[in-house]
Each structure stands twice: as C-alpha cells, then as structure tokens.
N, C-alpha and C positions, 0 to 999 in steps of 0.2 A: 824548223823537224825538218830531216830530210825525210826523202820519202820511205825510205825503208825501217826510220824513225818509227812515220807514222801508220807501216804497216803493221809495225811490233808490235801498236799496241793495240790494232785496232784484232788482231790477232787475240790478247792478251785478253781486253773485250768479249770475246765469246767464248773464253779457252772453259770448262767448267770439270771441275776431278768428285768426283762419287764416293764416296766412304763410307761401305756398306754395315750398322750393324752383324752382328754374331746369328737373329732373329731364330734365335731356338723360345719353343715355347714352353717357358718352364714350368706352368701349372701342368700342361696334358703328360710330361715327364713325373711332375709330382702321381703325379692318377697312376702311375702306372709302378710307380715305387712300396707305393699302398697295394694295389691290389696284389702285389709280388710278394708283400711281409703279410699281410692275410691270410695268401696262399703260402706260403715256410707256415705258420701258426695250427694251421689246418692239418698238413698232412703231419710237424709236433702233434699234432691230440690223432687221429687217424691211430699213429706208434703209441703213445701212453695207451690211450683204448683198449687195441688190441692186444699188449703185453697187459693188461692190468685184469681184460675178463679170461685170460689165458692162464694166467698166478693163479687164478680160483681156480677153473677147473683144473691144473694139475699138481695142482700145490696140497701135503699133505694123502696121496695115492684116492686124491679124488677117483681120477681118471688117470689108468696105468696099463699100461701093456704097448700094441706094437702098434697100434689104430693111434696111439696116444704120443709114443717113440715119432713118427712119421706130419704127427701135427705140428707136432717143438718142431721138428724142424724145418718145415711149410714156413710158421708163425715164426721164425728169429728171419730167416731170409726176407721176411714179406718187411720184416717188421726195424730187418738191417737195410732195403732202399725206399721204405718210406723217413729214414732216415738221411738218408743221401740227399736226398727227390727233397728236403726241405733242408738241406745244408746248398741244396741248387741253388733253389728259390734265394732262400735269405739270398747263393751271391750275386743273382740276378736284382733281387730291391738294392746291394751294394751298390754293382755297380751306379744300379741308374740318379740314384743322389751320388754317388763322387760326381758321376756327370752333370746334372745339377753346378752344386756347387762350383766343378770346370768350369760350366757357362754364367755361372754367373758371377764370379773374380775374371775373366777373361771379359766380363763386358761392361765390368767394371774400368776395370785397365785404360781400355777401347776412350769410356767416358769422357774417363777421366784425361784423357789425353785428348779428345771433341774441343771439351769447355773450354781449355788454351784456346784453338784457333777459333774455335766457329762467336767471341766476339771478334775478333778481327780482321776475318773476311767473311764479303756476303755470301749468305748459305741461305739452302733451303730447305728443311724434314718435311720425313714422311716418314712412315711406321718404320721402313729398314733398311735406311738410306740416308745423310745428305750429302747437297749436292752446293759440292764449295762453289766461288767466280773470280778468282781471282784476278785483280786490276794494277800489282805491279812482279815485281822478280821475286818482291822479301815475303810478297802473301803468297804469291806460286811456291817460296822456297818450306816456308806454313803449310800447304796443301799438303805435297808432295813430301816434305815428313810425315804428317800424320800419311796421308796414306803405304809412307812402307810400314811404321808403329803400328797401324791397324796389319796387313799380311805376317809381322814377324808374330804378333799375338793369334793370331787364325793360326797361324800353322803352330803357334807354341798348347791352342785351342785342341787340333787336331789330331797332335802326339798323344796328350794323354788322353782324346778321350775314345781314338783307335785301341790305346790297350785295355779302357773298357769293354770295344766290343770286343775283345779277346778273353777277356772276361768271359762274360754272358756264352760268348755262341758256342766253349768247351763247357761253359752250365749249361745252356743250353742240349747241346749235341748227349748230358749226359740225362737228361729228361724224357730226350725220346729211348733211349737204351731202356729205360723202367720201361716206359711207355711199351710199348715191341715187348719184351716178358713178360707184364702186365696183361696184360691190353686180352678183357676174353674172346677167346676165335670165337665166330659168329657161324652156323650156317640159316643157307638160307634157303627155304625151302616149298615144293610146291605139293598140292593134292588135287589132280583131276580126270575125272573121270570122259574117258576119251569116248568109251560110245562106240566102238572096235572101231575107231579111226574117226578120219575126216569128213567120212558121208557115211556115219551113223544111225539109229533108228529109224529106216527108213521107214513110214512105215504102208506102201509098199511091196515093202520085200526088195526090192529095188535095185542094186548098189549098197546092201549089206557086205559086209562080213570085207571089204575089199582094203583095211585095213591098216595091211602092209605097206601098198603103193604113199599112202600119206605120210609110212615113217618121219623122211625123210625133210615135210615142212612141220615136223611135230619135232625130234628135233632142232630143226633149229630154232623152233621158242624157245623151248631148252634155255638149249647155250643166249639167246638173245633177254631171254631174264637174269639169269645169271644163278641158276638155281642151282644147288647144291646137292637136300635129294630132290628127288618124284617118286611123289606115290601115289598108281594110273590106278584105275581100277576098268574094267569091262577090253581086257587088252586078249588077246590068242596067242601061244604059246611060241609059233613066228614068228609074228607083230612083236613080241619085245623082244627078239631075238635083230631081227632087223633093226629097230627100233637106234641099242644096243649099239650094232656097227653104225649108225648114222651118227651117233654121238662122238663115237671113237675115231670119226674120219674131223668132224671136228675139233678135241678136243685139242690143247696145247698140246709142250713138251713136258714130260715129267706125269699127265694128270691122265687119269683113266676112265671110266663109266662102264660100274655092276651093273651085271643081270642079275634082278633076286628074282622069278616068275616065279608066285605058284598055284597050282589049278585051284580050280571048283570046280568043275563039272569040263564034259568036251557040247560045243555045236557046229551049226552046219558053218563053209563057210564055202559059197556058192561059185570062187575061182578053181579051190583043189578038186582035183580029179575025184579024190578020195571022199570026198566031200562035209567034213568032221575036223577039228580039234582042239587041244583042248586051251578051256579059256575060263579068266579070272584075275587077277591082279600081280601087280606088276610094281618093283621095292627099286630105283634107279640110285644109287648114287657115286658121285665122281671122287673117288679117294686120289689121295697125295696130295701133299701142302697138309701136312696132319691129322688127314683126313684118312681114314680106313673098318670093315667092317669087321665084325663078328661073326657067333651064329647068327643060325636063318634056322628057323622054323614056319611050316604051316599046321595054321588048324580046323580041321573039319565046323564050321556052326550048322549046318542042319541043312536040312534040305528049303525050304518055305514055303516062297512062293518057285524059286528054283534054286539050287544050289547051290552055297556060298563060302568058303573061309576068307582067313584071316594069314598078311603074310607081315614074317615078323620078322626083323633088319640088325641085329645091334651097331649099331654104330657109331666110333671110336674115336672121341674128339683129342687129341693132344697139345 
C-alpha cells in the first residue's frame, strides 16, 4: 500500500458525519394547539352569551328608545370582534396542528432514510443526532447521500412551517388590534394630604406654610408614580398653581396637567408679605391620551373645627 493510500485510510477512519433530527417538541406544540382551541371556544361562547342576553332585553319592545339603540350598536360591534377573534384563534390552532403534521411527516421521511444507512455504517445516536463513522468510500457515499437528504427534508419542512408562521402572525395582528380597541382604559390615582407641603404641620410653627418651595419635589414624585389623577388636601392656592407649573414642565408632548383648586378657608403663610392665602384642596388631572375634564364644582362642607370643602371634577375617559 502506498503512503498516500495509508493516509487516505487513516483520514477515512477518523472522518465523522453528523445527521441531525428535526428536533421538534410535538408534545409542547400539541399543548399550545389545545390551548388556542380552548380560547376559540371561550370567545365563541362569549359572543353567543352576549347575543342571547341582548335578544332577551331588546326583543318584543322590552327595551326601546335611543339608549337601547346605542347599546345594540355597541353590542353588534363587540360580538363582531369576538367572532373575529374566535376565527383568529381558530386559525392559530389550525396552523399549530399543521405544524405538528408537517414535522411528524418530515421526521418520518428522515427516519426512513436513516434506517437504510444505520445498519451499514458504524454510528452512535443521541436524542438529537446520529454520528456516522464511514470506513470506506462506499460507506462515505451512503452517509453523504443521507446528509443531502436531510438538508432537502429540512428545507421542505422549513418552507411549510414558514407558511404556517405567516398564518399565525396575521392572526396575532388581528388579535392585538382587537385587544387595543377593547382594552379598558385605566387611570392611576393618588390621594395625598400634603400638609401644606413637605415641611408640613410643624407644631413649633417654624417652617410651616413653605409648601411653594416644595412643589418641584412633589411634582417629580407624582410623575415618577405614573399618576393620572391626584387629589391633594391642605394646599395653598399659590402652591397649587406652582405645582401645576412644575408638572407641566415635566409632562411629555401631547399631555397637560390641569389644576382645579377648591378653597375652603384662608390661612396664614409666613413667607408671604401680606400674610394669608386661600387654603383648601386641589384636583390634578393629566389630560390627553383620551382623558379630558368636564364640570368642576366646590361644595362648602361647613365650619367644623375649621372651614372645610370638597372639590369635584368630572373626568372623561374615551
């Protein structure tokens, strides 16, 4: 045997070829498919339940008039979107089922191709791959053909899976649009007795009434707390105005803080040359992003241990 033949034989003996499985977790995909089917059933049930209740309320002139008409329009829009969401979740479940079938079929093709080579070429297997050790040119060709078959099978499987991914992504987009349209707008509220500002009710009298100098810090705490509506007690009028200015300095474009001050009494402010100012409550509302305000009223609650009042602000949420 020539030196070159010896080298070729040694190289062939250490040559390995790895053929992968598709590596799909069909059990997990089946669980997702079942979950989406269950969601489809729930959405369909919700649409049917709403329609049944509405038909009882609106049928035979049990409920009629403008309010009934507006409700019926709302109900039709809601049910239409519920039906659309049920259809979308059904498409996702169907796409997952198609993915399971695709993976099972192509893994079967790969298993069949491997089964023809494994008895002929030394190998070992684990969960995700088979490693072959061909010992001559014929075995090498068998393994290379299997390797090529794997890539062909994988390519066809990927193409089919990518088509189902497009179906899923389209359905998810429709679900996200419905979620945006019907999600309830929430407001974060804060109720806070600021006790004339950060220095508060100092029993010695020193530092009382200095709240106007604390408004930048209070504004920052309101903003950092992501507050939409704040009701504050023990506020001087000029402090409320300053707090509004500080909040609007921090507000992003498109949002504005409205300040609605409700006086209850007058109280001495030691840092003011003229001594006193209106003292009461303030309602702060961050308007914009579907939030606006309506009528404002201040109700005198009587003297008690000191004059008191309540400030009412209508907050509209679209």
